[in-house]
C-alpha positions in Angstrom: 0.0 0.0 0.0 1.4 3.4 -0.9 1.5 6.3 1.5 -0.9 8.2 -0.8 -3.6 5.6 -0.3 -3.5 6.1 3.4 -4.2 9.8 3.3 -7.7 10.9 4.1 -9.4 13.1 1.5 -9.6 16.7 2.6 -13.1 18.1 2.9 -14.1 20.4 0.0 -15.5 23.8 1.0 -17.6 25.5 -1.7 -16.5 28.9 -2.6 -18.7 31.9 -3.3 -17.0 32.8 -6.5 -15.5 36.1 -7.5 -16.4 39.1 -5.4 -19.2 41.2 -7.0 -19.6 44.9 -7.2 -22.8 45.9 -5.3 -24.7 49.2 -5.6 -27.1 50.1 -2.8 -29.2 53.2 -2.4 -26.4 55.3 -1.0 -23.2 53.2 -1.3 -21.1 51.3 -3.8 -19.3 48.1 -2.6 -16.3 47.1 -4.7 -13.0 45.3 -4.7 -10.2 46.9 -2.9 -7.3 48.7 -4.7 -3.8 49.5 -3.4 -4.8 53.2 -3.7 -7.2 52.6 -0.7 -4.2 52.4 1.7 -4.3 56.0 2.8 -8.1 56.0 3.5 -7.9 52.6 5.4 -4.9 53.9 7.5 -6.8 57.1 8.3 -9.9 55.1 9.4 -8.1 52.5 11.4 -5.7 55.0 13.1 -8.9 55.9 15.1 -8.9 53.9 18.3 -12.7 54.3 18.5 -12.8 52.0 15.4 -9.9 49.6 16.1 -10.9 48.9 19.7 -13.9 47.0 18.3 -11.8 44.8 16.0 -9.9 41.7 17.1 -7.1 41.5 14.5 -6.3 45.1 13.9 -3.3 46.6 15.8 -3.0 50.0 17.3 -1.4 52.2 16.3 -2.3 51.5 12.6 -0.5 53.1 9.7 -0.2 53.1 5.9 2.2 50.2 5.9 -0.3 48.1 7.9 -2.9 48.9 5.3 -0.6 47.9 2.5 0.4 44.6 4.3 -3.4 43.8 4.4 -4.2 45.1 0.8 -1.4 43.1 -1.1 -2.9 39.6 -0.6 -6.5 41.0 -0.8 -5.9 42.7 -4.1 -4.0 39.7 -5.5 -7.4 37.9 -5.9 -6.2 34.5 -4.7 -8.3 34.3 -1.6 -11.8 32.8 -1.5 -12.9 35.7 0.7 -15.0 38.7 -0.2 -13.4 41.9 1.1 -15.8 44.6 0.0 -14.6 48.2 0.1 -17.6 50.4 1.3 -17.4 53.6 -0.8 -19.6 56.7 -0.7 -20.9 58.5 -3.8 -17.5 60.1 -4.6 -15.7 56.6 -4.4 -14.2 57.6 -1.0 -13.3 54.4 0.9 -15.2 54.6 4.2 -15.2 51.0 5.5 -15.1 47.3 4.9 -17.6 44.4 4.8 -15.9 41.0 4.6 -17.1 37.4 4.4 -14.0 35.3 5.1 -13.5 31.6 5.0 -11.7 30.7 8.3 -11.3 27.2 9.6 -13.8 25.8 7.1 -16.6 28.3 8.2 -17.7 31.6 6.6 -17.4 34.6 8.9 -18.8 38.1 8.5 -16.7 41.1 9.6 -17.1 44.8 9.1 -15.9 48.3 10.2 -16.8 51.8 9.2 -15.0 55.1 9.5 -16.3 56.9 12.6 -17.5 59.9 10.7 -20.0 57.7 8.9 -21.5 56.1 12.0 -25.2 56.5 12.9 -26.4 57.0 9.3 -27.5 53.4 8.6 -24.6 52.9 6.2 -23.3 49.7 7.9 -26.7 48.1 8.0 -27.2 48.9 4.3 -23.7 47.5 3.3 -23.9 44.4 5.4 -27.5 43.6 4.3 -26.6 43.9 0.6 -23.4 41.8 1.0 -25.2 39.0 2.9 -28.1 39.1 0.4 -25.7 38.6 -2.5 -23.7 36.0 -0.7 -26.8 34.0 0.2 -27.8 33.9 -3.5 -24.5 32.3 -4.3 -24.3 30.1 -1.2 -28.0 29.5 -0.2 -27.3 26.7 2.2 -24.4 28.3 4.0 -24.3 29.3 7.7 -22.5 32.6 8.3 -20.8 33.1 11.6 -19.9 36.4 13.3 -19.7 38.1 16.6 -19.1 41.3 18.5 -17.2 42.5 21.5 -19.6 42.6 24.5 -19.1 46.3 24.8 -20.4 47.0 21.3 -24.2 46.8 21.6 -24.8 48.8 18.4 -23.1 46.1 16.3 -25.0 43.3 18.1 -28.3 45.2 17.4 -27.4 45.4 13.7 -26.7 41.7 13.5 -29.9 40.8 15.4 -31.9 43.0 13.0 -30.5 41.1 10.1 -31.4 37.7 11.6 -28.2 36.7 13.4 -28.8 34.9 16.7 -26.4 34.6 19.7 -24.8 31.2 20.1 -22.4 31.8 23.0 -19.6 33.8 24.5 -15.8 33.5 24.5 -12.7 35.5 25.2 -10.9 36.9 22.2 -7.6 38.7 22.2 -7.9 42.2 20.9 -4.6 43.5 19.3 -5.7 47.1 19.6 -6.5 46.8 23.3 -3.7 44.3 24.0 -5.9 42.2 26.2 -8.6 39.5 26.2 -12.1 40.8 25.6 -15.5 39.1 26.0 -16.8 38.2 22.6 -20.5 37.4 21.8 -20.6 34.7 19.1 -23.4 34.9 16.6 -24.7 32.9 13.6 -27.0 33.5 10.6 -28.8 30.3 9.5 -29.7 29.8 5.8 -32.9 31.7 5.1 -32.8 33.8 8.3 -31.6 36.9 6.5 -35.0 37.5 5.0 -36.7 37.1 8.4 -34.2 39.6 9.8 -34.9 42.1 7.0 -38.6 41.8 7.3 -38.4 42.6 11.0 -36.8 46.0 10.3 
């Protein structure tokens, strides 16, 4: 018997295909460009934004943005990393659906000067709706830090349900932070949207 015949087949994870461009009522979601580095660095140099993100360091500068953008713009990842842009194509945030450890995860952030206008709800809803058309039987996981009730309300409005809590290391805060785990089951997005 050869060594190859003893290997177990790796499970195949379906991909969502290439990242689409999505137009909403007020926003345009598109693929990232290297030229977005300055806008990303400006947004993520704001501790009010980075403190709510697990994997973003503080301080954050242009080189950090480029280090993130190079693999994202290379187009070799199965993930969707949507640049949220306003009418003048200004980069104001990100909505991502990433494949991590065999599960799809939703993440997002928005420049603080665009908070409280409903932009994040609009961007996340449109991204999830398009993703669910491509991957209709897929569960989407997410979560928020326990001290971010606005983000939890957004997820609940869209149909996410809490599944538990854990402790997650926050690079920006340099400490462990309580993280509320959430999940969106197939078909639940429509229920969440109809409850708005």
